[in-house]
N, C-alpha and C positions, 0 to 999 in steps of 0.2 A: 649508523643507527643500530643499536643493540636491542634485540628482542629477548626479554627475560621470561622464562616459563615459571609462573607462580604456582599454578595448579594444572591439572590435566586439561582444563577448559578456560584458562585465563592467562594471558600474556601481557607483559608490561613493556612499554617503550619509555625509558627515563628521559626527562627533559634535557635537551641540548639546544644550543644556539638560542633562538627566539621563542622556543616553546615555553608557555606559561604554566602548563600542567602536563602530567604524563599522558601517554596514550595507553588505553586499556583495550585489549582485543579478546573477545569471548569466542573461542574456537578450539577445536582439537588441532593437533599438529598437522593432521592430514588435510584440514580445511584451510590452512593458511595459504595466502597467495604465493605463487612460485616466484622466487627471486629472479630479477632480471626481466620479468614479463609484466605482470599486473603490478601497478604502482600504488595499490590501495594502502599499503602500510606507510608509505611516504606521505600519502594524503592524510592519514590519521595524525602523523606528526605535524603536518602543515596546519591542520585545523586547530591543533593545540596552541597555535600562535595568536588566535583571534582575541581581540580586546574583550575583557570581561568574562572570559571562559572560566567555569568553575569545575572542580573535581577532576575531570579528565576528558580527553577526546576519546569517545567510545566507538567500538566497531562490533557488529553482531556476527554470528557464525556464517552468515551467507554473504559476507562482505566481498566486494570487488570494485574495480576501478570505476570511478564516476566523474562527473563534472565538478571539480573543486573538492567537494566532500566525497569520500568513498560512498558507494551505495551500500547501505547497511551501517551508516554513520549516525551517531547521536552526539550532540553537543549542546550544552546549556550555557547561556551568558547571563550575567547579573545585570538586570535592567538599571538598577539604581547605582551601579558602579561602572558605568560606561559600557555596558554590554552591547554587542552589536547583533544585527540580523543580517543574514547572508542568503540571497536567493539560491546559491549553490548548495546550501544546507537543506533546501526543500526539493530542488530539482525542477525540471521543465514540466513534468506532468504533475502539476500541483494537485494534491489530494487524491492522487491515484490510490486505489484501495480495493478491497474485496468485500463482497456481499454474499451471504450464504442463506439459501432457503432450504427448509425441510418439507418434503412432500408427505402426504398421508397415504402413501402406498409403498410397497416393497419391490425389490428388483424383479421377483417372479411375476408380480402383477403388471409391471411396466414392460417386461420383455416382449410380449406380443405386439406392443404399440411403439417399440423403441424407434424403428425406422421412420414411422410417421411423425413421431415427436421430433426427431432430429431434422427431418425435412421441414417441419413447421418452424422449428427454431432457426434453421438456416435461412428460411424465407423472411422471418420476422425480425431478424437481427441485422440492422445495417452495419457494415463493417468495411475495413479497408482505409486507404489514406484520404479519400475525398469526403464530400458531403453526403447527406442522406441520414435521416433520423426518424425515430419513432414519433416524436412530437414536432409537429409543424407549428412553430411559434408565429404569433400574429405580427411580430416586428420587434424593433429594438426596445420598446417600452415593456413588452412582455419578457424579453430576455433580461432586462434589469430586475424584474420581479423574481426571475429564477436565480439571479446572482445574489439577491437579498434573502430569498426564502428557501432555496435549496429543495430538499425533499419535502419540507413543510408546505411550500407553495405547490409542489407537484401533487401532493395528497389533497390539498384544498381544491385543486382543479379536477379531482376525480381519478388521479393516477396512483391509486394505492388506498390503504386503509390506515386508520389512526394508530393501530398497534404497530405498524411499520416504524413509526417515529420513536416509539418506546425502545426499539431495538436498534436504533442508529446512534452512532457517536454524535454527541452534541444535539441529540434529538432531531437530527436531520439537517441542521443548519448552524453555521457560525454567525454569531450575532453582530460582529463588528465589520461586516462587509461594506465596502464603499465602491459601488459600481462607477462612480464619477472618476475614479482613478484608473479605470480600465481604458486603454487606448482604443481609438476607432478601428484600428487594424485588428486588435484582439476581438473586439465585438463582432466584426464582420466574419472572422474565422469561426467564431462560436455560434453564430446565429442559426445555422442550419445543421447542427450536430448534436442537439440534446436528445439522447437516446440512441447512441451509436457506440460501437465497440472499439473502433480504431484498428490498429494493426500491431505488429511487433509481438510482444509477449502477452498481449491482452487476449482474453478468451471468455467463453461461456461453456462450462462443463456440466454435464449430467453425471452425477457420481452416486456411489452407493457406500453406506457406512460399512466398512470392512471389519472394523474392530472397535469396540468401546474399551477405553483404557482407564476411565474413571467413571464408574456407573452413576454415582449420585450427581456429579456435575453434568454428565451427559444428559441425564433425565431432566435436570433443571433447564438445560439448553434446548430440550425437545428432540434429542437424538437417540436412536436405538439401532442395534445391529441389523443390517439388511435393508435399512431405510434408504429410499431415493432422496438425493439432495441436488440442488443446483448451485454452483458457485460462479460468480461473475467477477471478473477482474478488469477494471478500466479506470479512466480518470477524467481529466478536464479537457482532453482533446486539444484542438488548435488554440483555443482561448487561453488555457493555462500555459502552453508553450510560449505564446506571444508575450504574456505578462512577464514571465521569467526573462525572456530576451530583453524586453523594454527596460526592466529595472536593474538588470546587471549593467547595462550601459550607463544608466543614470548614476548608479553607485560608483562605478569606475571613475567617473568624472568628479564625484563629490568627495571621495576618500581623502585626497590631499588636504582639503579644507578642514578635515577633522584630525589631521595628523596621523592617519592610519596607513600603515604599510603592511602588505601581505606577501607571502612567498610565492603565491600563484594568483594571477589576475582573475582566475575563476572563483576565487574566494572573495570577490568584491563585496564590501559590507559597509554599513553605516551604523551609528548608534540607534538603538531601538526607538528611542524617543526623539530622534531628529525628524525634521519634516520629511526627508526622503524615506526614513524608516517607517513612519506612520503611513505614508502613501503606499509603500510596498505592502505592508500588512493589510491595509484595506483592500487593495487589489487582489492579494493572495487569498483573502477570505472570500471575496467574490468568486474566484475560481474554485475554491473549495466547495462552495454551495452549488456551483454549476456541476461539479463532479458528482456530488451526492444526488442531485436531480437526474443526472445522466444514468447512474446505476439504478435509481428508482424507476425510471422509464423502461430500461432494459428488463428489469425485474417484472414489471407489469406486462410487458409483451410476452415474457416467458410464462407468466401465470395464465394468460389467455390461451396460449398453445396447450398447456397441460390441461386446462379446464375443458377445452374443446375436444381434445383427443382422448383423454383418460378420465375426465370428470372429477379429477382430484384437485385439491387446493394446495397452495404453497404458503407456509408460515416463515416469516423472516427470523432467522437465528440471530444475525448481527450484521452490521455494516461498519467497517472500520477503514480509516485512511492510513497510508504509510509514507506519505510525502507531505509534511506539514511542519510549520513552526507555530507553537502554541505558547501563550502566556500562562504559566503555571506557578504555583507556590510549592517549593520543596525545602526541606531542611538541609542546610549546608553548614557543616561544622557546628551542628547543634542549634542553628538559628534559621527561622523561616525566611526565605529569600524569594523575591519575585524574579522569575527567570523566563527567558525566551528559549524554549526547548526545541531545537531543530531535530527532526527525525526524517532522515532521507533513506528510503528503503528500510525503514524500521517501524515497528508497530507499537503503539501504546498498549501496555498490559497492566491495567489497574488491579490492585489487590482486592481480596474479599472485603465487603463492607464499605468500599469507597463510595462517597456520596454521588459521584458521577455515574455509577452503575445504574442499569435499568432497575426500576423499583421492584420488579418481581424477582430479581436476582440478588438484591442487596443483602437480604437476610438469610441466604442459603449458605450453610456452613461449607467452607472450602471453595466456593464458587466466586472466582474473580471475573474480570471482564473476558468475554469470549475473544480469542485471538485466532485469526484465520490465516493459515500459512499454505498457500498454493504450491504444489510441486511443479515439475516440468511436465509438458504434455506427455501423457502415457504413464506417469508415475503417480504415487500417492500424494494426497494433500492431507493436512492435519488441522484439527481444531485443538487449540491449547487454552489454558486459563491462566490469568494473572495470579501471582502468588504474593504472599506477605513478604515484605522486605526486598522485593525485586530490585536489583541495582540498575544503574544507567537511567535514573529517573523513570522507573517502571516502564522499561522498553524491552523489546525483543526483536527477533528477526522478522522478515516479511516474505520469504520464499526460499527457493533452493539456492539461488545465487549463480549468476552466469560464470562459466569458465571459458567458453569459446566466443569469439565475435560472431556476428551474424554471417559475415563472409566466410569465416572458417567453418562454421556449421554447415552452410550451404554447399561448400566444397566436398563435404564428407558424405552426403546422401542426397538423392533426388527426392523431391516432394512426393512423386508418385510411389516411389519405393517405400517411403516412410508411411504413407497412408495404408498401403497393403500390409505393412508390418503391424501397424496399430489395429487394423481391422482383424488380423489374424489373432490378436490378443483379445478380441471381443469388444473393441472400442470403435464406435461409429464416428467417422470424421466428416465434418463439413467445413472445408477451407475456402478462403477467398482466392488464394493463388498457390501454385506449387512451390514457388520460391519462398513465400511466407511460411509454409509448413516446414520446409527444409531448414530454415533459419532457426526454428524453435524445436529442433530434434532434442530428445531427452539428453543425448550425449553432450549437449552444449552447457549443461547445468551440473552443479554439485549434487551429490547423493543426498536427497531430502531426508532420509532416515538418519544420516550422520549429522545433518544440520540440527534436526530435532533433538538428537542425543546430546549435542553440545549445548543447545539452549537449555535443556533440562539439567544437565550436569553443572552448568554455570549458575543455576538458580534464577534464570530469567523468566521461566514459565513452566507449566506442567502439562503434559499431553492428556487430552480428553478422548479424542476419537481419531481414527485413521480412515480416510475416504479414498476410494479408488474410482477412476474415471470409467464410464461406460459410453460416453458420447462427448464429442468435442466440437465446438464451433469456433473457428479461428479467423482472425482478420488477415 
């Protein structure tokens, strides 16, 4: 496989063997996976073999090895020309995403209350591998309403305000959810987890706006230098994981009947409009709505802590998913085509004026969709904006991108040592376990500033604000 450097931030893998389209990697040379270790570039080539794929198999600057698709992978298939849907192109944590709140106070105003706020958030945020949630559902019937209504249903039940929905992707819910396609085991796994952080790289961070990089757009988003923000990163918990597992198995069995062969069984797929494809998309949408409700509930718990301790409110800047397959219309070779766009560890970045933008942002010059890019624990996060003519079906990166496995990371530092180091930097830490902290050490991730530079240089998005953590709640 030959990697051709087209520009400083764009590399090409020409089609070989069964590849139907080229691979396109948006990254700097320093951000490319190391040969012989991370197999993400091979995965880019493998994805290019999928039936119906159009334009290219894309990878974002934070790309790394994933299940089937690379994390940071984007691929669109033409639905009307045999295009397929692949659970590996969405991932196990369906609709995992990021939510950002802006507080009406500055760092200096929060500082005397920071320890109390962090203690409150640590107590109010269920986290870790098991059950425990902010919202005690009344049973499976109410869980079905969550899977159908997402954040919309949560707000109807008093967990939020109407404005929250204006600042959520899809206004808080995907409309084509079909809870009937969610297995009993998935339901049981999700029943007691609505409003829980989980573990791994999920977090709740109290942050401060360190720098505004685009004043007009930052103002439109409600951000200013020195302002306190809260970022929440989590997804669909056990319910989404089980849905992915269930449908990968189903598609593996169904592929031969459609004459589909893939170079990696983790790319199991079926035509989008096949019975198996429609069933998966309905279950995936149910998990997506569960994830949006999950972040909505965690956000409400955070609001209550801030209100009780500081008396201030939190306004939602945006909520966006980065593990999803969406049916979208895009121009391909000058013709509008109906596509199934897989974004796995990749964020949609709609351009200014797009009809799916929140109404209050649609007519703001230069303001595209807010794009939320979390860094690694202890490093900066960024708010970007979608740009006109963004490539890869208006997609960009989703984070810093992992370089070390969790085992490798934990061998390099003890959790207690990392907490002391972060607190010496002025970052209050509330972790569920020492092992969990060590696995998420900043050294396990790529340089977030280099990732943002590559995303900007490749024309994927434009930076608006840089945020630094002052408090971290980890699973």
